[in-house]
N, C-alpha and C positions, 0 to 999 in steps of 0.2 A: 904466726903472722907472715913472714916471709914466703913461706911456703904457699900459703892461700894467695897472696898477690902475684906470685909465679903462676901458679894455676890459672887464675882468672886472666891474666895477660896472654897465656897460651890460646885460652878460649878466644879470647878478643882477637888475636892474631889469625887464627883460623875462620872466625867470622869474618874478616876483612878480605881473606883469598876467596871465601865462597861468594862475597860481594862482587869482587872483581870478576868470577866466573860467571856469576848471575848475570852481569851487564854484558858480558861479551856474548852469552846464549840468547839474550833478547835482542841482539841487533839484527835487523832485517838484512837478508843477503838474496840479490836476484841476479844469478849469473846466467840466466836462460835469456837468449836472444830471441827476439820476435816472439815472445810468448802469446802475444795476441793475433798472431798470423796475419797482421796488416800491413807488413812492410812492403807489400805489393797491393796496388788497388786492384779490385775485383768489382765489375758493376753489380749492382742489385739485380738477383734472378739468375745468377750466373754459377757455373761449379766448373772444376776441372781435376781431372786425374793427374797426378805429378808421379815423377819416377825420378830417383836420384836426389842429388843436393839442391835444394831450392830454398833461398831467402833462410837460411841457418838450419834449416829442417832438413833430414833425408827420408824420403818417401818411398816405400815398397808395397808391392802387392796392390789390391785396390784401395788405395788411399790418396788424399788429395786436400783440395779445398772447396768449401761451398758457401754461399750466402743465402740470405732470407729470401724466399719466393721461388729458390731454383727447383731443378726436378728432384733434388733430395729432401724437399719439405722442411728445409730449417725454419723454425719459427722464432726463438728466442735470441738469435744471433745479433750482437751489436756491429757487426762487419764480417769479414772472411773468418770462417773457423775450419779446423781439421777435421777432416772425416776419415772414418775407419771403416770400411765396409767388408763383411763376411771374414772367414779365416784366413791367416797369411797377411793382412794387412798391418803396417806398421808405420809410425811416425817417430823419429828419433833425432837425438841431438848430442853432441859431445858438449859438456860443460865443464868449466874451472872451479873448483870449491877450495876456499881458502881456510875454512873454519874446521869443525870436527863433528858437529851435530847437525842433521839436517831434517826439514820436514817439506813434503811437497804439496802445494796446493793448485788445484784445476777446477775448471767448471766443465760440466758434459751434459748432453742432450741425446735422447735416442730419435731416431727417424720416425715423424708421424705416418701413419698408415702403413707402415712396414716391420716396425719394432726395432729397438735398440740390440747392438751388438756387444755382446759380452766382452769386456775388455780388462787387460792386466796392464800394469803400470811396473816397469822395472828399471833398477839402477845397476848397471854392470852385469846383467843377467838375473839379478834377484828381485823376486817379485815384492813391491811394497804392500803393506797390509792398510786398508780403508776399513775402519770399524771392524777390524779382525779379518775381513776377507781379503783375499789376492786376487779374486777375478769378481767383477759384478757388472750388473745392467744399471744405466742410468736411471733413476727414479721417475723422470719425466719425458714425455716425448713432444711436449709443449712449452717447455722453458727448461733453462740451465740450471742445473744444482751444483753446488760448490763441495768438493770434496778435499779434505786434508788427511794426509797420511800420517801413519804412527812414526815416530823419529826413528832414525837410523844413524850410526856413526859412520862417518866417511874419512879417510885420509885425505890431506891436501892433495890436490893435483886434478888432474883430468878424469872424467868419469861420463859414461853413456847413459843417457835416460831414453827410454823407449816406451811408447804406447802401443800395445798389439791388440789387434782385434781377434778373438778366438772363435767367432762365428758358429756358435754351437746351437742356435735356435731359428735358423731361418736362411733362406739364399740372399735376400739382398737387405738384410739386417745391417743397419749403419749406427755408429755413434760418432756424434760431433763433439770435439773438445776445444776449449778456449782458455784464456788467462792463467796460463802455465807460470808459478812462481815459486822460488824457493825461500826458504827462511832458516833461519838458525832456532833451535829448540828455546822454548821458555823454560827456566829454571824449574826444578822439581822442588815440591814443597819442602822437602828435607833440607834444601839449601836455604830457602828462605827462613826456615825454623833455626837454623845454625845461625844465621845472620841477626835474629832477634835474641838469640842466646848471647852473641857475642856484644851486641849493646848491653845488655844487663850485666855482662863481665866488665865492660868497660867504666860502666858507673860504679861497680864495686871496687875496682881498681883505684878510681878518683878517690872515692870516700874512704879507704884505707889508708890511701897516702896521706889525706888531711889529718887524719886520726893519729898517724905515726908522728 
């Protein structure tokens, strides 16, 4: 009897730890600054190639900002969006992360009339996977599609996020990016299962205690 109670208590403790972890993993985190590229006002119909550090992002190659109705034919933007044209273009930012499990979400649209630029998204030089792919073309050239990466583990501290244009399918191919956010990962089903097992164990402990 005593052995059974001790065992069920151990399961309950493990479940409590799992619940604490699950709560932490579900907490939204967004340490990306200016993820909507709207820190500076750009008039509708305009675009600008940018170089170096501008409003929290660092631009290199043929990259910059574009708006709806500009020569870049952005269609689905809610405001300024980042642009990656041809190979060698990049938009990057150093961010601080204090948790340990990360997932990245952003939206992207290809250039209407010219085609999308194949892009890769990297953290500290390591490509993130989106539905198993580490480089891809946006699904549409007339609207923005949301993409969420597979989860990765990161140590606390500063890390570099980079969007890179691969330029493998045409001269003026361009991809637009917007709404860049970070979140911690949702707990795995096994964690939630352990919590459910812990609730059962807690009930067993109470029943055994009453019987004793």
